[in-house]
C-alpha positions in Angstrom: 112.9 -41.2 45.3 111.9 -42.6 42.0 111.2 -39.2 40.3 110.8 -39.5 36.6 111.0 -35.8 35.8 114.0 -33.4 35.8 113.8 -32.5 39.5 117.2 -33.9 40.4 118.9 -32.3 37.5 117.3 -28.9 38.2 118.4 -29.2 41.9 122.0 -30.1 41.0 122.1 -27.2 38.5 121.0 -24.8 41.3 123.9 -26.1 43.5 121.9 -28.5 45.7 123.3 -31.8 47.1 121.1 -34.6 45.7 120.9 -38.2 46.9 119.2 -41.1 45.2 116.7 -42.9 47.4 115.3 -46.1 45.9 112.5 -46.9 48.4 109.4 -45.1 47.3 108.2 -43.9 50.7 108.0 -40.3 51.9 109.8 -41.3 55.1 112.7 -42.8 53.1 113.1 -39.6 51.0 113.2 -37.5 54.2 115.7 -39.8 55.9 117.8 -39.9 52.7 118.0 -36.1 52.6 118.9 -36.0 56.3 121.7 -38.5 55.8 123.6 -36.1 53.5 122.7 -32.9 55.2 125.5 -31.1 56.9 123.7 -28.6 59.2 122.9 -28.8 62.9 119.2 -27.9 62.0 117.2 -30.0 59.6 114.0 -28.9 57.7 111.6 -31.1 55.8 109.3 -29.9 53.1 106.8 -31.7 50.9 107.1 -31.3 47.2 103.7 -29.6 47.0 104.4 -26.8 49.4 105.3 -23.2 48.7 107.6 -21.8 51.3 107.0 -18.4 52.9 110.0 -16.0 52.2 110.7 -15.8 56.0 110.7 -19.6 56.6 114.4 -20.1 57.3 114.6 -16.9 59.4 111.7 -18.1 61.6 113.4 -21.6 61.9 116.7 -20.0 62.8 115.0 -17.8 65.4 113.1 -20.8 66.9 116.1 -23.0 67.1 118.3 -20.3 68.7 115.7 -19.4 71.3 116.6 -22.1 73.7 112.9 -22.9 74.0 112.2 -25.3 71.1 113.5 -28.7 70.1 111.9 -28.2 66.7 108.4 -27.7 65.3 106.5 -26.8 62.1 105.7 -23.6 60.4 102.0 -24.3 59.9 100.1 -24.3 56.6 97.2 -23.1 54.6 95.7 -24.1 51.3 96.5 -22.2 48.1 92.8 -21.7 47.4 89.6 -21.8 49.3 86.3 -23.6 49.1 83.7 -24.9 51.6 85.3 -28.4 51.4 88.8 -27.1 51.9 87.6 -24.9 54.8 86.0 -27.9 56.5 89.1 -30.0 55.9 91.3 -27.4 57.4 89.0 -27.0 60.4 88.9 -30.7 61.1 92.7 -31.1 60.8 93.2 -28.1 63.1 90.8 -29.6 65.7 91.8 -33.2 65.6 95.5 -33.1 64.6 96.9 -29.7 65.7 94.9 -29.1 68.9 94.0 -32.6 70.1 97.1 -34.5 69.1 99.4 -31.5 69.2 100.9 -32.2 65.8 101.7 -29.4 63.3 102.5 -29.5 59.6 104.1 -27.3 57.0 107.9 -27.1 57.0 108.9 -29.4 59.9 112.2 -28.6 61.5 114.4 -29.9 64.4 117.9 -30.2 65.6 120.1 -32.9 64.0 120.6 -34.3 67.5 116.9 -34.7 68.1 116.4 -36.2 64.6 119.1 -38.8 65.3 117.9 -39.5 68.8 114.3 -40.3 67.7 115.5 -42.4 64.8 114.3 -40.2 62.0 111.1 -41.1 60.1 109.7 -44.6 60.2 110.2 -46.0 56.7 107.9 -48.9 57.5 104.9 -46.5 57.5 103.2 -45.8 54.2 101.3 -42.9 55.6 101.3 -40.7 58.7 105.1 -41.0 59.2 105.1 -37.3 59.9 102.6 -37.7 62.7 104.7 -40.4 64.3 107.9 -38.4 63.9 106.4 -35.2 65.4 105.1 -37.0 68.4 108.5 -38.6 69.0 110.1 -35.2 68.6 107.7 -33.7 71.1 108.4 -36.4 73.6 112.2 -36.0 73.1 111.9 -32.3 73.7 109.8 -32.8 76.9 112.5 -34.9 78.4 114.9 -32.0 77.9 112.6 -29.2 79.0 112.0 -28.0 75.4 108.8 -27.5 73.4 107.8 -28.0 69.8 106.7 -24.9 68.0 103.2 -25.0 66.5 102.6 -22.6 63.7 104.7 -19.5 62.8 104.2 -16.3 60.9 105.9 -18.1 58.0 103.0 -20.3 57.1 103.6 -22.7 54.1 101.1 -22.8 51.3 99.8 -26.3 50.4 99.0 -27.2 46.8 95.4 -28.3 46.3 96.4 -30.6 43.4 95.0 -33.7 45.2 91.7 -31.8 45.9 91.6 -30.6 42.3 91.9 -34.3 41.2 89.7 -36.0 43.7 87.3 -33.2 44.8 87.3 -30.8 47.6 85.5 -33.2 50.0 87.5 -36.3 49.1 89.4 -36.7 52.4 86.0 -37.4 54.1 85.3 -40.2 51.6 88.7 -41.8 51.7 87.9 -44.3 54.5 85.3 -45.7 52.2 87.5 -45.9 49.1 88.6 -49.6 49.6 84.9 -50.6 49.5 83.8 -48.1 46.8 86.7 -48.7 44.5 87.0 -52.4 45.2 90.8 -52.1 45.7 93.0 -52.9 48.7 94.1 -50.2 51.0 97.7 -50.8 49.7 96.6 -50.2 46.1 94.8 -47.0 47.1 97.8 -45.7 49.1 100.1 -46.4 46.2 97.8 -44.7 43.7 97.2 -41.6 45.9 100.7 -41.0 47.3 103.0 -42.9 45.0 101.5 -42.8 41.5 103.4 -44.2 38.5 103.8 -40.8 36.9 106.1 -38.8 39.2 
């Protein structure tokens, strides 16, 4: 997905299947991985997450329970501060509880992924929110739920908060005005920087 470091070579050396995805969008990278995956269950992880040692056991248990169409493991920050605590609280209230969207390692059946059409590559941000909502609706039609949070919580890197400040997500809506840049320029600089 446009990586300029040795990630692909390291992954190949470790025995991973690697695909090249030219479009620099998170959704495209996720869809590219799904396209070459061979399993009946798919799992998606961001590059800045640290997986819990029990992640795949929990996913396996969830997917064989007959209860879930998929879900997400849940997440926590790698460090704490007042700004990060408020960020997590707001995300938990607005996204997890109100919208019923979870994050961390997202997982689902291959069938569900194909039926909902994967991730929307036209979206520059929030493609994961759209996907999770589609997954939840697909599951409802089949009498299945999405799992929200697990004992295998993923750890989120705070590198963006280290760079922009622990309260930056609350200022982001004002960035186009404050930085005198277009929303597209800000999205590209934040999620798709030149150095990758």
